[in-house]
N, C-alpha and C positions, 0 to 999 in steps of 0.2 A: 583645169584652174587653178590658180596659186588664190586661196582663202586666207583673211588676214583678220583675229577676232580681237576687238577691242573694245574702247567704252566711246560715245558721242554724246555731249552735251546737249537737254533741249531747254525752251522754256516751258512756264509750268504747263500750258495747253498744249505742249508736245508736238509744237513747229520751231524751224527751224531758224533763224536771223531774217530768215526771207519768207516768214508767214509758210511755208511750206508746211501741212502737217504730215505725220508718220504714224504708221500705224505697225502691233507687233504683228511678224510672221510675213511682211509684206517687204517684194525685194524692188528696192528703186534705182533707177538709172537714169544716168545722161547722157547725151551726145556729147560726140566734139572731142578736141583733146583735153584730158586730165591737168590740171593746172593750179596750182596752191594759190590762196588769195583771196582778199574779199569780192576781186575784182576777178577770179578763179576759176575754175568749173571741175565740180565733182565734188562728192562728201567729204568733210574734213573732219578725224576721229581721232584717238591715238589709244595706245599699246596700254599705256599705264595708264589707271583709274586717277592720278595724282596728278597727271598730267594735263587733264580735261579743264580743270579751275582756271588754269592761264590762261586760255584761251576762252574763255567766258566772263562774262558780267557775273561781279561775287552776289547772290541771293542767296538763299533758302530754299526758294521757288524754283530752281531747274529741278529738269529729269536729266537721269544720267543713264544711259541704255547701255546694256550687251549687245554688241553688231555684227556683224561680219559682213568685211569689205571683199568685192574682188572685180575680177578684170581689169584693166589698166590698170598704173599706180604712179603713184609715186611718193618719195619719202621725204620729210622734212626733220633736219637733224638739227635741234637749237642748243647745242652743249653751251655754248654760252653761258645761258641761263643754266644749265643744269638740268634741260628737258630735253627727252629725248625720242626720235619715232614717234612724230605727230604723219598720218598717213594723209592723202586725197585719193580717194576710189572711184572706177568709172561706175560701179556696181554698189547697194548697202543697203544690207536684211538686217532688220531689226529684232534680234532674240526674243530680249527683254526688259520691261523697265524697269531699274532697279527700285527695291525701296529707301529711303534715309538712311533705314537701318543695316542695310545690304553692304553701300558706299561704305556708313562708318567702319563695320566687318571687316571688311578688302583694305580701305586706310590703317587700320591698325596691324594690320597683320601685314602689313608692307613692311620696308626698312627705314631707319631711320631718317634718310633722306627724303623718301618720300612721302611721312607723316610730317617731315620742316615742309616741303612743298606743299602737302596741303593746310598746313597751317597758315599758308603764307598765304595761300591767296582763294580759299574758300570760304565762304562768310557760317560762321557753326553757330549754332542755339548756343544757350543757355544749359542746358544739359548736354549736347557736344562736349562743353568745353569745361566742364566739370569731370564729365567722362576720360576724356585727355591729360586734365588734373590729378584723376585719385592712379590714371595706370602707369602715366611717368611721372611723380612724384618727385622720384630717385633721379628723373633725368634732366640735370640741370639747363642744357642746352636745349630741352626741348620747351623747358617750361619760360626761358626766356622768351621765345620764339610766340608762346601761348599770350605770355605777360604785353610783347611789342605787337601783335597782330591781330589778336583779337581780343583784349583786356585796352586797348589803346595805353600804354602804358610807355610816353615815348624817352625812358631812364632806362628800360629792361637793361640794354644790353653793358649797361653800365653798372650795374648792378651784383655787386661781390656775391661769387657763387654760393654762398655760405649763409648770405641773406636771402636769397632768390625764395626758399621755403617759404621763409617768413612773410615776405610781400604777397605770395600767394593766399596765404594764409587770413594775413590781414584783408584782403579784396574778399575771399570765400563766407570766412565763418564769420555769423554775424552773432 
């Protein structure tokens, strides 16, 4: 049987959007044909941790789990928006719930494209924003996304590249 390792988002109480509770090392299974969507059937998750945030409400109170999907499955490829490989499977096993530090570490070790996906779709804490600003202070593209999506600077993409760091410093150095 094929197994797919990925990541799934949960509410702060470790329930999904349908109020079903999930526990570590327990396997869950649905009956019937696997189908995508809110009215679908099966367990949805993404292979890439940075893609998970696109499909879940922006919040610091979400839980992300490392999961294994198995049984019948379908793949949804959302290439148009730059998100790939969302799965819906018949069976799902929760391996572990990740700490916020583990999530941030996984994102930081991703590609620039995935880092930008995270910045645009996840809610970040002040400390997380500072970490990303420190790590990517030489990357004008990443800085513009942080300014726009996390610091709500609506003109971020109109700022000249040589002025980006100056704007960041004005906002963060008090």
